[in-house]
N, C-alpha and C positions, 0 to 999 in steps of 0.2 A: 784881485786876480782878474785878468782880462777874459772877456767872454769869447774865447776862440771857438768857432764852430767845429764840432767833431762829427764825423760821419761813420755810421756803421758800415764798413766796407769789407768785402770778402778778403780773407787772409788764410794762411795755412791752418789757422785754428777754427775756421768757419767751414761747416759742412757745405760742400758744393751741391749744385743742383744741375739737372740736365738742361740742354739748350734747345731752343725752338728755331729752326732755320727757314728763311724765306728765300725764294728765288724769283727774281723779276727780270723778264726779258725786255720790258719796256713797252709792251703793247697796251695802248691806252684806249679805254672806252670813254667817249664823250657823249653825254646825254643832254640834248637840248634842241633848240630851233636850228634848222638846217644851215642857213646862211651864217649865223653866228658860230655854230659848231665847226663848219668847214674853215672859217677864217681863223679860228683858234687852232685847229689841227695843223694849219700851215706854219704856225708859230711854235708849236710844241716840238721840242727836241727829243723825240723818242722814235724808235725804229719803225713803228707802225701805229695806225690809229683806226678805230672803228667808230662811226657816228651812229647813234641811235636817236631817231626822231620819234618821240612818243606821239602816238596817234590813238587817242581814246576811242574805244568801241570797235576798232579794227580787229577782226578775228583771224586775219591771215597776216602775211608780211610781204613787203617788197624789198628786194635787195639789188644793189648795183655798186659798181666801183667807179670812182672818179679817175680822171687822167693822172692824178698824183698818187693813185693807189689806195686812197681812203675808201674803206668799205662803208656804205651807207645802207642802213636798214630802217624802214618805216614800219612800225608795229605798235600795238598797245603794250606798254611796259607795265608789269604788275609787281614783280618782286625782285629786288636786287639783294644778293647775299654774297658772302665770301670775305676775302682778306687779300693782302698784298700778294700778288702772283696767282690768285685763284678766285677771281670774281666771275659771276654769271648773273644773267637776268632772265626771268621768265617773261615770255612775250606771246602775243597772239590770242587764242581763244582761252578765256578763263576756265572753261570746263576741261580743256585739254591743252595746257600751256606748253610751249616749246622752249628750247634753250637757245638764247642769243649766241652763246659761245659756239654752239654747234653750227648755227646758221653762218656765223662769221668765220668758221673754220679754225677756231683756236681751242676747241674743247679737248683735243688730244694733247695740247700743251698745258692743260690745267685750267684754262680760262683766261680772262683778261687780267693783266698785271696791275693796271692802274685805272682809276675812274675819276673823271672830271664831270661833276653834275652841275649843269647850268640852269636847272629848273627853278621856278619860283618856290616850289615845295620840294625839298630834298627827298630822295628816295630812301635814304638812311637817316633816322632821326634819334638814335640812341644818344645818351649823354656823352659818351666817349666814342668817337668814330674810329673805325679800323685804319691801320696804316695803308697808305696808297689811295685813300678816298678823299676827295676834296669837293665840298659843296660851296659854290661861290655865287650862284644866281648869275645875274648879268652885271654885277659890280666889277668894273674894270680893274680897280686896285686889287681886289681879292683874286681876280683871274690872273693878273700878272704875278702875284705872289705864288699862286698855285702852280703856274707854269714852271716857275723856277724850282719849286720843291719837287714836282713830279719828274722833272728832267734828271734829278739826282737819284731818284729811286729806281736805279737799274743795277742789277748784279745780285750778289748774295749777301744776306743780312742775317744776324743772329741776335737773339735776346734770351734771357733766362726763362725757364719754365718756373713761374713764380709760386705755384701752388702744389700741394699734395692732396689727394682725395682718398679717403678710406670709406668705401661704400658700406662696410659691415656695421658702422656705427652712425650712418646717415639717417636722419629722422624725417626725410622728405616724404616718402611714401612706401607703403607695404600693403600687400593683399588688396590692391585697388583703392586704398585709402590714402588721400593726400593730407599731410599734416603740416610739417614745418616748411615754410617757403622763405626763410630769412635770407638765404643767399640770392635767390631769384629776385627778391624785393629790392636789393641794394646794388645788384650788378649793373654798372653803367655802360658796359660794352656789349651786352647781349650774348656773352660767352657761355652763360649757364642756361641749360634747358632741362626740362623734366624728361625722364626716360620711362616713367611708369613706376618702377620700384627703386628709383634713385635719381641722380642727376648726371648730366654730362657737362664737363667744362672744356670748351674748345680752346686749346692752348694758343692757337694762332690769333684768336680774338682777344684773349685775356691780356690786359696791359699792366697787371700787377698792382692795382689800387689797394688790394687787400681787404676790401670791405666785406667780402664773403667770409673770409677767415675770421675777421673780428666779430661778425654777427652770427657765426655758426655756434649753436648751443652745445654741441657734442665734441667739437674738434675734428669732425669728419673732413672739413676743409681746413687746411692749415697753410700758413705762409712759409715758403721755403727759402727765401733769399733776402735777408738771413732768416733762419728759423728763430723762434722765440728764445730758445736756450742759448743760441749764439749771441743774440742781441743782449740778453741779460749777462752773459759772461763778460762781454766787452764793457758793459755798464759797471759791473762790480770792480773791474780794473780801474776805470776812470774815477770811481768813488773812493778808492782806497787812499789816494793821496789827500783828497779833500777831507776825509774823515780823520786822518792823522792830524790834520791842522785844525780839527774841530770846526770845520766850515759847514754852514747850512747849505743844502743843495736842493734847488727846485729844477727838475729836468724840463726842458722846453723842447718837445719833439716838433720837428718841421721836416718837410720833404726836401729831397736832395737837389731839386732844381729851382723852382720858383721860390721856395722857402729860403733857400740859401742866398738867393739874390736879394730878397727883402732883408735878411739878417745882416748882410754886408753894410747896408745903409744905416743900421740902427744898433749894431752890436756894442758900440761905445756908450750907448745910452742905457743899456741894460744893467740892472743891479748885479753886484758881484756874486750873489747867491744863485743866479740863473746859469744853468749849464745847458747850452744849446746842443742838441743831438740831431743830426740829419739821418733820416731813414729813407728808404726807397719811396715810400708813400706813407703819410701819417696814418691812414686808415689800416695799414698793415700791422700796426702795433695796437693790441687790444687789452682787454681786461686782465688777462694772465700776466702780461708784461707790466702793466701799470701797478697792479697790486703787489707783484713780486718786487718791483723797484721800491715801493714804499716799505716793504718788509726788510729790504736790504739797507735801508737808511735814508732814502730820498724823502724829503719833507713833503713835497707835493709834485703834481704832474700838470704841466701846461701843454696844451696841444694846439698847434697852429691849424685851425679849421676854417676854411673859406666860408664866408657868410651865405653864399649861394646854396640853394637847395639841390643836393645831389645825393646819390646813393651812399657815397663815402661819408658825407656829413651826417646823414640819417643813421648810419651804422655807428658812427662815433658818439652821436648824441644818445642813442638808445643804450649803448653799453656803458657810457660814462654816467648816465642817470642811474642805472642799476648798481654800478660800483659805488657811487656816492651815497645811495640809499643804504647799502650794506654798511659802508664806513660810518655813516651818521648813526646807525643803529648801535655800533660798538663804541661810540664816543669820539669818532674822528670826523668832525664836520668837513665839509666840502674840500677834498684833497685833489680832485681831478677837475680841470677846467678847460673848456674850449675857448681859445682866445683869438683875437684879431692880430695876426702876425705882422700887420703893417703898423701897429701902434705899440711902441715900447712902454708907454705909460700904463696901458692895460695889463701887460705882462708883469710889470713891476708892482702894480697895485696888488695883484694876486700873489706874486712871489714873496713879497715882504710882509705878508700876513703872519699872525701868530699860529704856529702849529705845534701840537703836543709832541714832545720828543719820544721816540721809540727806540729801544735797543735793537741793534742791527742783527738780522737773522744770518745764520751761517749754513743753513741747509742748502743742498744742491737742487737745482731746478731741472726738470726734464721736459721734453716736448709733449706733455700731457696737459692739455688746457685746463680741464676741470680740476685735476689734482693740484696743479700749480696755483689756481685760484684758492682752493681750500687750504693749502699749506700756508699761503700768505695771510688769509683771514685768521687762521688758527694762531699764527704768530702775533698779528696785530691785536687780536682780541685778548690774548694772554696778558698784554701790557696795558690794557685799557679797562676802565670801570664800566660795566654794563650789567643791568639786571634783566635784560631781555633774553628769553630763550630762543627767539626767532625774530627776524625782521620781515615785515610784510612788504611785498614788492608789487610792481605794476604788472599789467597783463602780458608784456613781452619778455617776462623774466625767464632765464634758462634754468632757474631753480624753483623747487616747490614741492607741494604735497599732492597726493592723489587721495581724494575722499570718496568712500564707497557707501552707498545706501544699502545696508545689509538686508533690509526688508525687500528690496527689489532685486538684489544680486542673486543669481542662480548658480554662481560658480561655474559658468560655462567656460571660463578662462580664455575667451576671445581676446581679452585685453593682454593677456600674457603672450599670446601668439604674435601680436603685432608690435609689442614694445621693443623699440630699437636699441634700448640701453640696458635691457634686463633689469629694469627697476621694479617691474612686476614679475613675480615668480609664483609657480604653483607649489603645492605642499608635498610634492613627490608622491608619497604613499597615502596621503590623507587629503580629503576635500578642503583645500585651504588656498587663500589668496594672500601672498606676502608682498611687502613693498619695502624697497631700500631707497630712502629719500635722496641720498647723496648722488645716486645715479639717474634720478628723474630729470628729463630735459624740458618738461612742461610742453611737449610738442602737441599734445591733444589727440594723438593717434588712438590711445586707449578709450578716450571719451567718445570718439566717433565709432569705434568698433563695438562698443557695448550695446547689445540688442535690447537691453532693459532700461537704458538711460540711467544707469545706477551710479555713473562716475562723474565727478566734477573735479576741477583743478583748483588748487589754492596756491598761487605764487607766493613764495616766501623763501628766506634763507635761514635754515636751521643752524644756529651757531655752534652747538655742541657736535663736533665731528664724530664722536663715538656714537651718539644717538643717530646721527645722519647715516652712518654706515651699518647700523643694526637693522635686521629684517623685522618689520612690524607686521602683525597679522591684521589684515583689513577685513577678512571675513572667513569663517570656517563653519562647517556643518558636520553632523554625524553622517558617516558614509552609509549608503544603502547597499546591502550585500545581496548577491544573486540568490534567489530562493532555491536554486538547485545545488550549486557548487559552493555557495557562501563567499564568493570572491567579491570584494567591494568594486563597484564599477560606476556608481553615480551617487547623487546625494538624495536625501529624503525629500527635499523640496522639489527637485527636478522630477522625480518619479510621481510625487503627488500632483504636480501641475500637468504632467502628461496624462495621468489617469482622469483628471478633471476635464481636460480639453477633449479627450477621446471617448468619454463615457457615452455620449449620444451617437457616436459614429457607428454605422451598420457593421463595419468590420470588427468591432470590439464589443458586440452585444453578448457574445459567448464568454463564459468565465475563462476558458483556456486561452483565448486571445488576449484578454486583459492580463492574465497571469504571465504571458510572455513578455509584457512590458517590465516585469520584475526580474527578468533573467538577463545575464550578461550576453554578449554577442554570440559567443560560442554555444552556450546552452540554448539560446533562442533558435539558432539554426538547427541544432540537433533535434530539438523538440518538434520543429515544423516538419522535418523529414521523417521523424518516427511516428507521426500521426497517421494511423491506419485508415482514418476516414477520408473522405474525398478532398479535404483541405479547404482552402479559401476559394470561393468562387468570385473571381475578379470581374465577372460579367454581371453579377447580381445587381 
């Protein structure tokens, strides 16, 4: 069977996503030495140009216009930000920076549309640069190529909004505590920023690499074009014919542009068991899709991952390491591999290995990342021999256990308050701390929130799903009842600690003051106001 590349493309069966629109009028900001910048401005086929001449240490700015209508601004350039159609640069005094777009008179239009950076040190240095920004230095070849590209970036452009974000299950931060930074760590475009109690993803900067969705432990960030369920639905259709012919299938994921070009030159050299599948970006397909594909009958997964160090590759490596560790624990040795897409021999050596045959799953998959992973592992573990109750994982695992030191825990339940996945829960009417392991993200927010340092994390994958979904009691105590109304309001340990810490305080030297510590809030207030004596002297 010929290795014909197949692409996951939008169809009537694939859920659509919204579009992000850019508008570029062609006003180009050129950053660099004056003579070189003006020379290039004369060659640039755009309606207008502004030249910024960086002048370090200059706290004000000078502005003039050339005979050709080019605006020239000399100022200290500090921060360039934006995207196609909306760039701006902070200039002037670092203590009170001004807007270059305002000085140049383009702020009402949204800013500069394009940027050509001629500096030796580019002002933007993220892994993936935004559309409309070109950093060439003084290299003539790069400058000529940039001039041609920038001249074409005029008009209106659209791209898919590649992601969806559900803030309610995001584990980044709560109550001033920062925990998970997985998406921030791997985003190569600078599109993701922290907002204090969550994240913000700038759709105009996002270029759809998908590393944030792959690395997200909760599924708060998900890939939308195509969604995981759409990708898997198309894969099962492609597998059906091969399975009827009893053909072994190793799926080879590659991106739809550079990966497809490499595949064209080597597809005739690939073994017949290799099924190439083009996706928007290889990092957009993660653990939920890989493991579900294995459950549906794929023998192994090969991923075309560039050798260079990038956020996308780091995300793929982290997730594939976790997936392979779990698979090895249930008896399925390395089924997911990052391969060099330029070398068919490497792909074939992996694909032609011996893989234990697994009965094909028939369950439906939904866009629930963690549930998809657990469904797939449940199916695979059912057909494998393993004596392990759990598989120990590395420190970046999205699965694991919360361990509580009962001697230190006071059941203050600060951990319950901050848990983004409701993995930690209170005992409702009794002083109790409960834990549901299948929901734990190992984000560490509970560990940071605990005032007694009573919590530690244990990364692992609990194979038995019934046990993983069952609430475990991590700590419990006998409730302390109000000495007046008999309503439970605290624990014996908390009241004991409060009495011990306040025993020597002048405000609690009298028995009635100490007794109020044993009252619920309502009774304590009533007792204070019913006291016929002078009450507490706060000036004592």
